Every structure is written in structure tokens, then in C-alpha cells.
C-alpha positions in Angstrom: -61.9 7.7 38.1 -58.9 5.8 36.8 -56.9 3.4 38.9 -53.9 5.7 39.0 -56.0 8.6 40.2 -57.6 6.5 42.9 -54.2 5.2 44.0 -52.9 8.8 44.4 -56.0 9.8 46.4 -55.7 7.1 49.0 -53.2 9.0 51.3 -55.5 12.0 51.3 -58.6 10.0 52.1 -56.6 8.2 54.9 -55.5 11.6 56.3 -59.1 12.8 56.6 -60.2 9.5 58.1 -57.4 9.5 60.6 -58.1 13.1 61.8 -61.8 12.2 62.1 -60.9 9.1 64.1 -58.6 11.1 66.4 -61.4 13.7 67.0 -63.9 11.0 67.9 -61.6 9.3 70.3 -60.8 12.6 72.0 -64.5 13.5 72.2 -65.3 10.2 73.8 -62.5 10.3 76.3 -62.0 13.9 77.1 -62.8 17.4 75.8 -59.4 18.8 76.9 -57.8 20.8 74.1 -54.3 19.6 75.1 -55.3 16.0 74.6 -56.9 17.0 71.3 -53.7 18.6 70.0 -51.6 15.6 71.1 -54.0 13.3 69.3 -53.9 15.5 66.2 -50.0 15.7 66.2 -49.8 11.9 66.5 -52.2 11.5 63.6 -50.3 14.1 61.4 -47.0 12.2 62.1 -48.6 9.0 61.0 -50.1 10.7 57.9 -46.7 12.2 57.1 -44.9 8.9 57.3 -47.5 7.3 55.1 -48.4 10.0 52.6 -45.9 12.8 52.7 -46.3 16.6 52.7 -49.6 16.9 50.7 -51.7 14.7 53.0 -50.1 16.4 56.0 -51.4 19.8 54.7 -54.9 18.4 54.3 -54.8 16.7 57.8 -53.7 20.0 59.3 -56.5 22.0 57.7 -59.1 19.4 58.6 -57.9 19.1 62.2 -57.8 22.9 62.7 -61.3 23.2 61.4 -62.8 20.4 63.6 -61.0 21.8 66.7 -62.5 25.2 66.2 -66.0 24.0 65.4 -66.4 21.3 68.0 -64.0 21.8 70.8 -63.4 25.5 71.2 -66.1 28.0 72.2 -67.7 30.0 69.5 -66.2 33.3 70.6 -62.7 31.8 70.2 -63.5 29.9 66.9 -60.8 30.4 64.2 -59.2 33.1 66.2 -55.4 33.0 65.7 -53.4 32.6 68.8 -50.1 31.2 69.9 -51.4 27.7 70.4 -52.8 27.7 66.8 -49.5 29.0 65.4 -47.4 26.4 67.2 -49.8 23.6 66.2 -49.7 24.6 62.5 -45.9 25.0 62.6 -45.4 21.6 64.2 -47.7 19.9 61.6 -45.9 21.6 58.7 -42.5 20.6 60.1 -43.7 17.0 60.4 -45.0 17.1 56.9 -41.7 18.6 55.5 -39.5 16.2 57.4 -41.7 13.3 56.3 -41.5 14.4 52.6 -37.7 14.7 52.7 -37.3 11.3 54.4 -39.7 9.7 51.9 -37.9 11.1 48.9 -34.5 10.0 50.3 -35.8 6.6 50.9 -37.3 6.4 47.4 -33.9 7.5 45.9 -32.0 5.0 48.0 -34.4 2.3 46.9 -34.1 3.4 43.2 -30.3 3.5 43.5 -30.3 0.1 45.0 -32.5 -1.3 42.3 -30.3 0.3 39.6 -27.2 -1.2 41.1 -28.9 -4.5 41.3 -30.0 -4.2 37.6 -26.4 -3.3 36.6 -24.9 -6.2 38.6 -27.5 -8.6 37.2 -26.9 -7.4 33.6 -23.1 -7.7 33.5 -21.5 -10.8 32.0 -18.9 -11.0 34.8 -19.7 -12.9 38.0 -20.5 -11.2 41.3 -21.0 -13.0 44.6 -21.6 -11.9 48.2 -21.0 -14.2 51.2 -21.3 -13.4 54.9 -18.7 -14.0 57.6 -20.0 -17.5 58.1 -19.2 -18.2 54.4 -22.9 -18.4 53.6 -24.3 -17.2 50.3 -25.9 -13.7 50.5 -26.2 -12.8 46.8 -25.2 -14.0 43.3 -25.9 -12.3 40.0 -27.2 -14.0 36.9 -23.7 -14.5 35.4 -22.7 -16.4 38.5 -25.9 -18.5 38.2 -24.9 -19.3 34.6 -21.4 -20.4 35.7 -22.9 -22.5 38.5 -25.4 -24.3 36.3 -22.3 -26.1 35.0 -22.0 -27.5 38.6 -25.8 -28.2 38.7 -26.3 -25.9 41.6 -29.6 -24.1 42.3 -29.9 -20.6 43.6 -31.6 -21.8 46.7 -28.3 -23.3 48.0 -27.8 -21.7 51.4 -24.1 -22.5 51.8 -21.5 -21.1 49.6 -19.4 -24.2 49.8 -20.5 -25.4 46.3 -20.6 -22.0 44.7 -18.2 -21.1 41.9 -15.7 -19.4 42.3 -15.2 -20.7 45.8 -14.7 -24.2 44.4 -11.9 -23.1 42.0 -9.1 -24.4 44.1 -7.0 -24.1 47.3 -5.0 -21.1 46.1 -8.1 -19.1 45.3 -9.8 -20.1 48.5 -6.7 -19.0 50.5 -6.8 -15.6 48.9 -10.5 -15.1 49.4 -10.3 -16.2 53.1 -7.4 -13.8 53.6 -9.6 -10.9 52.3 -12.5 -11.9 54.6 -10.3 -12.4 57.7 -8.0 -9.4 57.2 -10.7 -7.2 55.8 -8.6 -6.1 52.8 -9.0 -6.0 49.1 -7.2 -8.8 47.1 -6.7 -9.3 43.3 -5.4 -12.4 41.7 -5.7 -14.7 38.7 -6.2 -18.5 38.7 -6.7 -21.4 36.3 -9.8 -23.6 36.7 -8.7 -27.0 35.5 -12.2 -28.6 34.9 -13.1 -25.9 32.4 -9.5 -25.2 31.2 -10.2 -21.5 31.6 -8.4 -18.6 33.2 -10.3 -16.2 35.7 -9.4 -12.9 37.2 -10.7 -12.3 40.8 -11.2 -9.2 43.0 -12.5 -9.6 46.5 -13.4 -6.8 49.0 -15.1 -6.7 52.4 -18.4 -4.7 52.8 -19.7 -2.6 55.6 -22.0 -5.4 56.7 -18.9 -7.6 57.3 -19.7 -9.6 54.2 -17.3 -10.4 51.3 -18.0 -9.2 47.8 -16.3 -11.3 45.1 -16.1 -10.1 41.5 -14.7 -12.5 38.8 -14.4 -12.6 35.0 -13.2 -15.0 32.3 -9.8 -13.9 30.9 -9.0 -17.0 28.9 -9.0 -15.1 25.5 -6.9 -12.3 27.0 -4.4 -14.9 28.3 -4.2 -16.6 24.9 -3.7 -13.3 23.2 -1.0 -12.4 25.8 0.7 -15.8 25.1 0.6 -15.2 21.4 2.1 -11.7 21.9 4.8 -13.2 24.1 5.6 -15.8 21.4 5.5 -13.2 18.7 7.7 -10.9 20.8 10.1 -13.9 21.4 10.2 -14.6 17.7 10.8 -10.9 16.9 13.6 -10.7 19.4 15.2 -13.9 18.2 14.8 -13.0 14.5 17.9 -12.4 12.5 16.1 -9.7 10.6 15.6 -6.2 12.0 12.0 -5.7 13.0 11.0 -2.0 13.5 7.6 -0.5 14.4 6.7 3.0 13.3 3.7 5.3 13.9 2.2 7.3 11.1 4.5 10.2 11.8 7.5 8.1 11.1 8.6 7.8 14.8 10.1 4.5 16.0 7.8 2.6 18.4 9.6 -0.7 18.7 13.1 -2.0 18.0 14.4 -5.6 18.3 18.0 -6.8 19.0 18.6 -7.5 15.3 17.8 -3.9 14.5 20.3 -2.8 17.1 22.9 -5.1 15.5 22.2 -3.9 12.0 22.0 -0.2 12.6 24.0 0.3 15.8 21.4 2.1 17.8 20.0 0.7 21.0 16.2 0.7 21.6 16.7 3.4 24.3 18.5 5.6 21.7 16.0 5.3 18.8 12.5 4.5 20.2 10.4 7.7 20.1 12.7 9.4 17.6 12.1 9.8 13.8 13.3 7.0 11.6 14.9 9.6 9.3 18.1 9.1 11.3 18.6 5.9 9.3 18.2 7.4 5.8 21.0 8.8 3.7 20.6 12.4 2.6 19.7 11.5 -1.0 16.8 9.2 0.2 15.1 11.4 2.7 12.0 11.7 0.6 11.7 7.9 0.3 10.4 7.6 3.9 7.5 10.0 3.2 6.6 8.0 0.1 6.6 4.8 2.2 4.4 6.3 4.9 2.0 7.7 2.3 1.5 4.1 0.9 1.1 2.8 4.5 -1.7 5.4 5.1 -3.5 4.0 2.1 -3.1 0.4 3.4 -0.5 -0.7 0.8 2.1 -3.4 1.4 5.7 -3.2 0.2 7.7 -6.4 -0.1 11.3 -7.0 -0.9 12.1 -3.3 -1.4 15.9 -3.0 -1.9 17.3 0.3 -0.6 20.2 1.8 1.4 20.3 2.9 5.1 22.8 4.5 7.4 24.2 3.0 10.6 24.9 5.0 13.7 28.6 5.1 12.8 27.7 6.7 9.4 28.4 3.5 7.3 25.9 2.7 4.6 24.3 -0.7 4.5 22.3 -2.4 1.7 18.9 -3.7 3.1 15.8 -5.4 1.7 12.6 -4.0 3.3 9.2 -5.6 3.7 6.6 -3.2 5.1 3.2 -4.1 6.5 0.5 -1.9 8.0 -0.5 -2.1 11.7 -4.2 -1.6 12.6 -6.0 -1.1 15.9 -8.9 -3.2 17.1 -11.3 -1.0 15.1 -9.4 -1.7 11.9 -7.9 1.8 11.7 -4.3 2.1 10.4 -2.0 3.3 13.2 1.4 2.6 11.9 3.6 0.0 10.1 6.2 -2.6 10.8 9.4 -2.9 8.8 11.4 -6.0 8.4 14.9 -5.1 7.3 17.4 -7.7 6.1 21.1 -7.0 5.5 21.7 -7.9 1.8 25.3 -6.6 1.7 26.7 -10.2 1.2 24.1 -10.8 -1.5 25.0 -7.5 -3.3 28.7 -8.3 -3.0 28.1 -11.8 -4.4 26.0 -10.3 -7.3 28.8 -7.9 -8.0 31.3 -10.7 -8.0 29.1 -12.8 -10.3 28.8 -9.8 -12.7 32.5 -9.4 -12.6 33.0 -13.1 -13.2 30.4 -13.0 -16.0 32.3 -10.0 -17.5 35.6 -11.8 -17.3 34.0 -14.9 -18.8 32.7 -12.8 -21.7 36.1 -11.2 -22.2 37.7 -14.7 -22.1 35.2 -16.1 -24.7 35.7 -13.1 -26.9 39.5 -13.5 -26.7 39.1 -17.2 -27.2 37.0 -16.7 -30.3 39.5 -14.2 -31.6 42.4 -16.4 -31.1 40.7 -19.5 -32.6 39.2 -17.6 -35.5 42.5 -16.1 -36.6 44.1 -19.5 -37.5 40.8 -20.7 -38.9 40.7 -17.7 -41.2 44.1 -18.8 -42.6 43.0 -22.4 -43.0 39.7 -21.4 -44.7 41.4 -18.9 -47.0 44.1 -21.5 -47.8 41.4 -24.0 -48.8 39.7 -21.3 -51.0 43.0 -20.6 -52.7 43.5 -24.3 -53.4 40.0 -24.6 -54.7 40.6 -21.7 -57.1 44.0 -23.2 -58.2 42.5 -26.6 -58.7 44.3 -30.0 -58.5 43.9 -33.1 -60.5 45.4 -35.4 -57.9 42.7 -37.3 -56.1 44.6 -37.4 -52.8 45.0 -33.6 -52.9 41.3 -33.1 -53.5 40.5 -35.5 -50.6 42.8 -33.8 -48.1 41.5 -30.4 -49.2 37.9 -31.5 -48.6 38.9 -32.9 -45.1 40.6 -29.6 -44.2 37.6 -27.6 -45.4 35.1 -29.8 -43.6 37.0 -29.8 -40.3 37.6 -26.0 -40.5 33.8 -25.5 -41.0 33.1 -27.8 -38.1 35.5 -25.8 -35.8 33.9 -22.6 -37.0 30.4 -23.8 -36.0 31.7 -24.9 -32.6 33.1 -21.5 -31.9 29.9 -19.8 -33.1 27.8 -22.0 -30.9 30.0 -21.4 -27.9 29.8 -17.6 -28.2 26.2 -17.5 -29.4 24.8 -19.5 -26.4 26.5 -17.1 -24.0 25.0 -14.1 -25.8 21.6 -15.6 -26.0 21.5 -16.5 -22.3 22.4 -12.8 -21.5 19.9 -11.5 -24.0 22.6 -9.7 -25.9 21.8 -11.0 -29.4 20.3 -8.3 -31.7 18.3 -9.5 -34.7 18.6 -7.8 -38.1 15.0 -8.3 -39.0 13.8 -8.3 -42.6 10.8 -9.8 -44.4 12.0 -13.1 -45.9 10.7 -16.3 -47.4 11.4 -19.2 -45.0 10.8 -21.7 -47.9 13.6 -20.2 -50.0 15.9 -19.9 -47.0 15.4 -23.6 -46.1 16.0 -24.6 -49.8 19.2 -22.7 -50.0 20.5 -23.9 -46.6 19.7 -27.5 -47.4 21.5 -27.2 -50.8 24.6 -25.9 -48.9 24.7 -29.2 -47.0 24.3 -31.5 -50.0 27.9 -32.6 -49.8 27.5 -33.6 -46.1 24.5 -35.8 -46.9 26.5 -37.5 -49.7 29.5 -38.1 -47.5 27.4 -39.6 -44.8 25.4 -41.7 -47.3 22.1 -40.3 -46.1 19.1 -39.8 -48.3 17.4 -36.4 -48.1 13.8 -35.5 -48.8 12.8 -31.9 -49.1 9.2 -30.9 -49.3 8.7 -27.1 -49.5 5.6 -27.0 -51.6 4.7 -24.2 -54.0 3.7 -21.6 -51.4 5.9 -18.9 -49.9 6.2 -18.8 -46.1 6.9 -15.2 -45.3 8.2 -14.3 -41.8 9.9 -11.4 -40.1 13.4 -12.5 -39.1 17.1 -12.4 -39.3 18.1 -14.4 -42.4 21.6 -15.2 -41.1 20.2 -16.4 -37.7 17.4 -18.4 -39.2 19.9 -20.1 -41.6 21.9 -20.9 -38.5 18.8 -22.5 -36.9 18.3 -24.7 -40.0 22.0 -25.6 -40.2 22.1 -26.7 -36.6 19.0 -28.9 -37.0 20.5 -30.5 -40.1 23.9 -31.0 -38.4 22.2 -32.6 -35.4 20.2 -35.0 -37.6 23.3 -35.8 -39.7 25.4 -36.6 -36.5 22.8 -39.0 -35.0 21.6 -40.8 -38.1 23.5 -43.9 -39.3 24.6 -44.3 -43.0 21.7 -45.3 -45.3 19.4 -43.4 -43.0 16.8 -40.8 -44.1 16.3 -37.2 -43.2 13.3 -35.2 -44.4 12.7 -31.5 -44.3 9.3 -29.9 -44.7 8.2 -26.3 -44.8 4.5 -25.2 -44.9 2.6 -22.0 -44.2 -0.4 -22.6 -41.9 -2.6 -19.5 -42.6 -5.4 -20.6 -40.3 -3.0 -20.6 -37.4 -1.0 -17.6 -38.7 2.2 -19.7 -38.6 5.0 -20.9 -40.8 6.0 -24.5 -39.8 9.4 -26.1 -40.3 9.7 -29.8 -39.6 12.9 -31.9 -39.6 12.6 -35.7 -39.2 15.3 -38.3 -39.2 15.6 -42.1 -38.7 18.5 -41.8 -36.3 19.1 -43.1 -32.8 16.0 -41.5 -31.3 15.6 -40.2 -27.7 14.2 -41.2 -24.4 11.7 -38.9 -22.6 14.5 -38.0 -20.1 16.7 -36.8 -22.9 13.9 -34.8 -24.5 13.2 -33.1 -21.2 16.7 -31.5 -21.1 17.4 -31.5 -24.8 17.5 -27.7 -25.3 19.6 -27.0 -22.2 23.2 -25.9 -22.8 25.8 -28.7 -22.8 22.9 -31.3 -22.8 23.1 -34.1 -25.3 22.3 -37.8 -25.8 24.6 -40.3 -24.2 27.9 -40.2 -26.1 29.5 -43.4 -27.5 32.9 -44.0 -29.1 31.1 -44.3 -32.5 29.6 -40.9 -32.0 32.5 -39.0 -30.4 31.9 -36.1 -32.8 28.7 -35.2 -31.1 29.8 -31.7 -30.3 29.5 -29.6 -27.2 25.8 -29.9 -26.8 25.2 -26.3 -27.6 23.6 -26.5 -31.0 20.1 -27.1 -29.9 20.3 -24.6 -27.1 21.3 -22.0 -29.6 18.4 -23.1 -31.9 15.9 -22.7 -29.0 17.3 -19.3 -28.0 17.2 -18.0 -31.6 13.7 -19.3 -32.3 12.4 -17.7 -29.1 14.1 -14.4 -30.0 12.0 -14.5 -33.2 8.8 -15.0 -31.1 8.5 -18.7 -32.2 8.4 -22.1 -30.6 10.3 -25.3 -31.0 9.5 -28.8 -29.9 11.1 -32.2 -30.1 9.6 -35.7 -30.1 10.7 -39.3 -30.6 8.9 -42.7 -30.5 11.9 -44.0 -28.5 15.5 -45.1 -28.8 16.4 -46.3 -32.3 13.2 -44.9 -33.8 14.4 -41.4 -35.0 13.5 -37.9 -33.8 11.4 -35.0 -35.0 11.9 -31.3 -34.5 9.1 -28.7 -35.2 9.6 -24.9 -35.4 6.6 -22.6 -35.5 7.2 -18.9 -36.5 4.6 -16.2 -37.0 3.6 -15.5 -40.6 3.6 -12.0 -42.0 2.1 -10.5 -45.2 4.0 -11.1 -48.4 5.9 -8.1 -49.8 4.4 -6.2 -52.7 7.3 -6.9 -55.0 10.1 -9.5 -54.8 13.7 -8.2 -55.0 16.0 -10.1 -57.4 18.6 -12.3 -55.6 22.2 -11.4 -56.0 24.4 -14.1 -57.5 27.3 -14.2 -55.1 29.4 -16.3 -57.5 29.5 -13.6 -60.2 32.7 -11.4 -60.3 32.5 -7.7 -59.6 31.7 -5.5 -62.6 34.9 -3.5 -62.2 38.2 -4.3 -60.4 38.6 -2.6 -57.1 41.5 -1.2 -55.2 41.5 -3.2 -51.9 43.7 -2.5 -48.8 44.1 -5.4 -46.3 45.3 -4.6 -42.8 46.0 -7.6 -40.6 48.9 -8.7 -38.4 48.4 -12.4 -39.3 50.8 -13.0 -42.2 49.0 -16.1 -43.4 45.6 -14.5 -43.5 47.2 -11.4 -45.2 48.8 -13.5 -47.8 45.9 -15.8 -48.6 43.2 -13.1 -48.7 45.4 -11.0 -51.0 45.9 -13.9 -53.3 42.2 -14.6 -53.5 41.4 -11.0 -54.3 44.2 -10.8 -56.9 42.8 -14.0 -58.5 39.5 -12.1 -58.9 41.3 -9.3 -60.7 41.5 -6.7 -57.9 44.5 -4.6 -57.0 45.6 -5.3 -53.5 47.9 -3.6 -51.0 48.7 -4.9 -47.5 49.7 -3.5 -44.2 50.7 -5.4 -41.0 49.7 -2.8 -38.3 47.4 0.2 -37.8 49.9 3.0 -38.5 51.2 1.4 -41.7 47.6 0.8 -42.8 46.6 4.5 -42.3 49.7 5.7 -44.2 49.1 3.1 -47.0 45.5 4.2 -47.3 46.5 7.8 -47.9 48.9 6.8 -50.6 47.0 3.9 -52.2 43.5 5.6 -52.1 41.6 2.2 -51.9 38.0 1.6 -52.7 37.7 -1.0 -50.0 39.7 -1.5 -46.7 39.5 -4.9 -45.0 40.9 -4.2 -41.5 41.5 -6.4 -38.5 40.6 -5.0 -35.0 43.2 -6.6 -32.8 46.2 -5.0 -34.3 49.6 -4.7 -32.5 50.8 -1.3 -31.2 48.8 1.7 -30.0 46.6 1.9 -33.1 44.0 -0.9 -33.2 41.4 -1.3 -35.8 39.0 1.1 -34.2 41.6 3.9 -34.2 42.4 3.1 -37.9 38.7 3.6 -38.8 38.6 6.9 -36.8 41.7 8.1 -38.5 40.5 7.3 -42.0 37.2 8.9 -41.4 38.9 12.1 -40.1 41.1 12.4 -43.3 39.3 14.0 -46.2 41.2 11.8 -48.6 39.8 8.6 -47.2 36.6 9.8 -45.5 34.3 8.1 -48.1 36.4 4.9 -48.4 34.3 1.7 -47.7 35.6 0.3 -44.4 35.0 -3.3 -43.4 36.1 -4.8 -40.0 37.3 -8.4 -40.5 38.0 -9.7 -37.0 37.9 -12.6 -34.6 35.9 -10.5 -32.1 32.4 -11.4 -33.1 30.1 -10.4 -30.2 27.3 -8.0 -30.5 29.2 -5.3 -28.5 32.1 -5.7 -31.0 29.8 -5.1 -33.9 28.3 -2.0 -32.4 31.7 -0.6 -31.4 33.0 -1.2 -34.9 30.1 0.7 -36.5 30.4 3.5 -34.0 34.1 3.8 -34.8 33.3 4.4 -38.5 33.3 1.0 -40.1 30.6 0.4 -42.7 30.3 -3.3 -41.9 31.5 -5.9 -39.4 32.5 -9.5 -40.6 33.6 -12.3 -38.3 36.6 -14.5 -39.1 36.9 -16.8 -40.9 35.5 -14.9 -43.8 34.7 -17.4 -46.6 35.3 -16.9 -50.3 31.6 -16.5 -51.0 31.3 -13.8 -48.3 34.1 -11.8 -50.0 32.5 -12.2 -53.4 29.2 -11.0 -52.1 30.8 -8.0 -50.3 32.5 -6.9 -53.5 29.4 -7.5 -55.6 27.4 -5.3 -53.2 30.0 -2.5 -53.6 29.9 -2.9 -57.4 26.1 -2.6 -57.3 26.4 0.7 -55.4 
């Protein structure tokens, strides 16, 4: 028999033994049936208290059998009667009551044990003290707290038990709960541990005091952080708005009220769509969809509507809000009023436009007199003069006019480059040949400055994709820069080489001039930056040439760098452009100095009498037939009568018919529809060129137009 079976059998064995003992005692003392029944009832009650209903049944059966066998006459044995029924009923009642009581007790004990296990397992503290302030119970968490005070569980008094040692304020609250028999709740700070605790104390039925406490330091810190955050949000100058995933407003700070005009009471709980203009209603759903996918939106410029219906420009930054489990539950929007910024940007754009208009007008007004000067010099060159003084003055005028023309070009070019409004006319060209031609054009300047020039272009072509005019401008500006800052008897060297291994064409310009400091090099390519001016070098220019060079090189996808060993030791400039494959066949170069094959009929329309006279004279000297007109209306009428092959027309003409309208009128007339139209104007910006071509001009030329440019133009017409 196993131990468990033996343990369960003990109450039954005890029941039999107890009934037998009762029978023996009764037999020894008296054979009276009443005494026997009393002894049996007492035994059954004891068996019921000890063993429950099962052992009682066994004891009843055994006692009934013994009574009938040994104490009742044989004729009455086992005969049912009232006494027997009463006895059996009483025994069963005792057994049933005992079983119920036993089960109730077991449940109470089990519940008590369960409660104790729960109390012992929780991480919060639990203490019970009696009305004499003595310790009745503490759970394990309280023991852990009290180990910090080196207190053992055997301590009888609660005087040294945490939390009763937390401080006078807490003790007052706990004693109040014990004396007044009421529940109290409070929070207190325990200085030795620098921790916050929450307390709940309640009296028990046994007139004890149960004290529950928990560490809430982290909650307090979190609440403090939330308070600080709320304070920051409330004091923020930006509107901070909380939304749920349905687009309803959940929070609204004072800045939001100021920006949009709604109070928190008016907007919280309502859809944020009230802030969106009709044409941006779908924008909010797009934002919420991105929020649902955990995406952030930063510095998103848009428009919102105030309570009074006024639209306001705002910049939004949107972040997702997650719950403790990490699930997205909404978003926060930070809105900043950017109305002032938008107005400032608009003002800057307007100022920029006015500046561009001013520069265009300035260029036009400066180029018109320059055109007369340049044309006059060309006429003098064609007429010739033997007098040395005349030739000298003519050279000075030509040189200074060219210098002024370059200054105007740089001034306008740097503005266009900064605004990325320069369009390149890209073709495949030989950088070597372009550099050779440009250097040759500056031969007179080197001679006048008494500078030696070394040109090393090698025997290899350096093919690049670029704008020939702009790249020639780059080389010209670099040469002019070296000429300005190199003393007489100095040396300037120019070198061009293809570098196939790097896929680059390299242009180098070195001089023996004044050199540069590292500080000068650092700002060398900025507009209006230049080396320190001196009285000897007062012709240093506006400081725009190198800025234009850098901008044009970068527009070609290239790089430029500058270096110098130091002041007085010269400077070097290196340009690197991407190589491209050589063309399959080389086109012959046009000789711009050759006259046109056949004389042309040329109409010149310009309100500047000097330009009109000098260009006409140059063309007539080349054998062409020339007619002139001083305004747009006269030009159109003259063209219909004169039937020119070429029309050179200014844009800024007086009266209602400017150059654009002249071109439109000539293109609309069948008699002049196919006449070659060229705009010759002081308006030289890219927008002016596009507008001229759109109006019907075949070509746009910027004043001053040199003699070589006119010859090339007429030669091109003759070739076609």
C-alpha cells in the first residue's frame, strides 16, 4: 500500500477503533442502551470533526452492528425501530455538518494561503501593525526595503520598519488612519534614498492597520518631464497640435490659438480639416496616410485657414506619436507662421527683378555709346592715317572701349551666372585651336605691356563639348587677369594638353606677377573679390572676371583652381574640362576678313545717329548698298520699299513700335517674310536673346558689334 493510500485510510481506521473503544467502555460501565447511544453519538461527532462524512458513515454502520449483536436481545437484533432511525439520522447529520464545515475550513485556509502568496509575490510593500504599533506581518518586498536598514524580520516592534521611518508627515498620516479608523492615501519623499513613494493605509477588522506602499520615483520623473514638456509647448512660439489617426485634434497650445484664432475648447475633439482651404482638403489624408506608415514630414510649406477665413502661410513639421507598446496612435504637428518670410522672399524676388531690369537698362545705355566709339574706330582703321599721333590716339580709344565692353559683359554675366540663367550653345570644338586664336587676339596687349608670352599647345587636339564664345571669354579673362598683375618684362605662359588617362583637357595659365596670399586665394573666385589694390594697379577692374570664369567653367562641367607660392612669386590657374571624342571630319574655318562674295542690300534701323552713320559707312566701304531708318515705323516702310537682303535692327526704338514689333511686322508681310533679320541691341541678357528669336529675328548680337563680327555675319549670309 502506498503512503498516500495509507494516509487516506487513517480516518476510517480511527473511526472503527473509536467505535470499538466506546463499545468496550459502555460494556464495562453499563449495559444500558441509552448510555451506549450517547457514547456512540459522541464518538461519531469526534470522527466527523476529524475525518468527515466518509468515516462517519463507516462509524455509524459499525456502531449499529455492534449494538445489535452485543447489547440488544436476539429477538430485537437488526429490527428497525424509531430509536434506530433517530440514531442513524443523527449520525448522518453530524457527518454532513462535519463535511461541510471541513470543506469550508479547507477553502478558507486555501484562500488565505493564496492571498498570502499573492502578497508575498508582489513587488510593492505590504505591512500590518497592531494597535500597539507592533509588527504583525510584512511581505518579502518590505523585507527587501528593510534590508537597506539592516533590520531582521524577527523585529517585534514596528518602530524601525520602513515605511514607518519615512518621516514625520507620513507617520502623522498613518497614525491618523489607525486612530480614526479610516483609509488614507498620500505620497511622500524619502530623503535617504532620494525616492518617491505612494502610500495607502486602511484599518482591518482585527483592529490592525494594513499599509500598502510602492516606489513611484520613475512615474514622478516622467510626470516632471511631461510638465516640463507641456510648459515648453505652451510657451513655444510655434503652434503645437496633436491629432489622432482620424484627424481629430487632441491637443492645442496657446501659439496655435494665436496662429489660427480657435481656442482649445473650440477645436479639440473636432476634425483638423477646419484649418484647410478647399483646394487642399486631400492634403490632410495624404499626411495621415504617411503618419500611419511611420513617416516623418519636416519643413513642409503649405497654407492654412484661420477662424476668420484669412489664409496663412505655414511651415509644418510632423512626427508620429506612439503608445507604450510602440503602436502609432496619432501625430504631432509643429506649425510656424512663415508669412513674414514669404513676404521677404517676394520682396527679394522683386528687388532681384528690378536689379536685373536695371542692369539690362544699364548695359543698354552703356553699350549704345560704346557701339558708336567702336564703330568710329573701325572707320578710322579702314580709312587709315599716316600721322603717328592719330594712330596712337586711335589705339588708345580702341583699347579703352574694349576694356569698357569687357567690364559691362562681366557685370551682366556674373548676375546671370549666379541666377543660373546662362544658356550654353554647345558644340564640339578643339580647345587647343580656341586657345591659340584667343592668345593671338591679345598679342598687341602683351606687346604694349612689354610682357613675354610662351604658348605650348602641343600637336594634339583637345576636343571638348562647349560654347566657343563662352570658353573664349574664359581664356580672355584669365589672360587679362595675368596681364593686369604682371609687371613689365614679366612672363606669362599658356599650356593646353589633353589628358586621356583622366579623360580631361587641361588648360594652364602661369604668370610671374604679384602672386597671392592663401587668404586671397580662398576668396579669389567670389564676385567683387580681388587682390589688394594699389595706386599703381588702379585698373584692376571690378573683381568680377574670375567669378565669371569659375561660373562658366562649372556650367561646362569643369573645375578651376588657383595657386601661388606667395606674394611676388606669380600665380597659376588650372582649368580641367571633360574630353569628348574627335569629330569624324573637320569643317574648314571661315576667314572672317574676306569680303562677301556679292554685295548685299542692308537696312540699318537704329535711333542712335552716330551708330547709324558709322555702321552705314563701314558697310558701304565693303561695297554694300545701305539704307537707314531712325524708328520702327520708318524701318518697316523702308523695308517694304528697299527690299533688303539683311536688316540690322535695334530693339530699344522710340515710339510704339520697338524692335520686336518691327520683326513681327516684317515676318507678317509676304514681301519681307524671308528677309534675314538680325537684332543689334544693348539688351544682351539671355531673356533678351530668347525674346528676339521668338519675335522673328534670325540672330541676336549685343552692342558694340565689332567690324570682324559684321564681316563674319555677311560672310555667313553669302555662304548660304
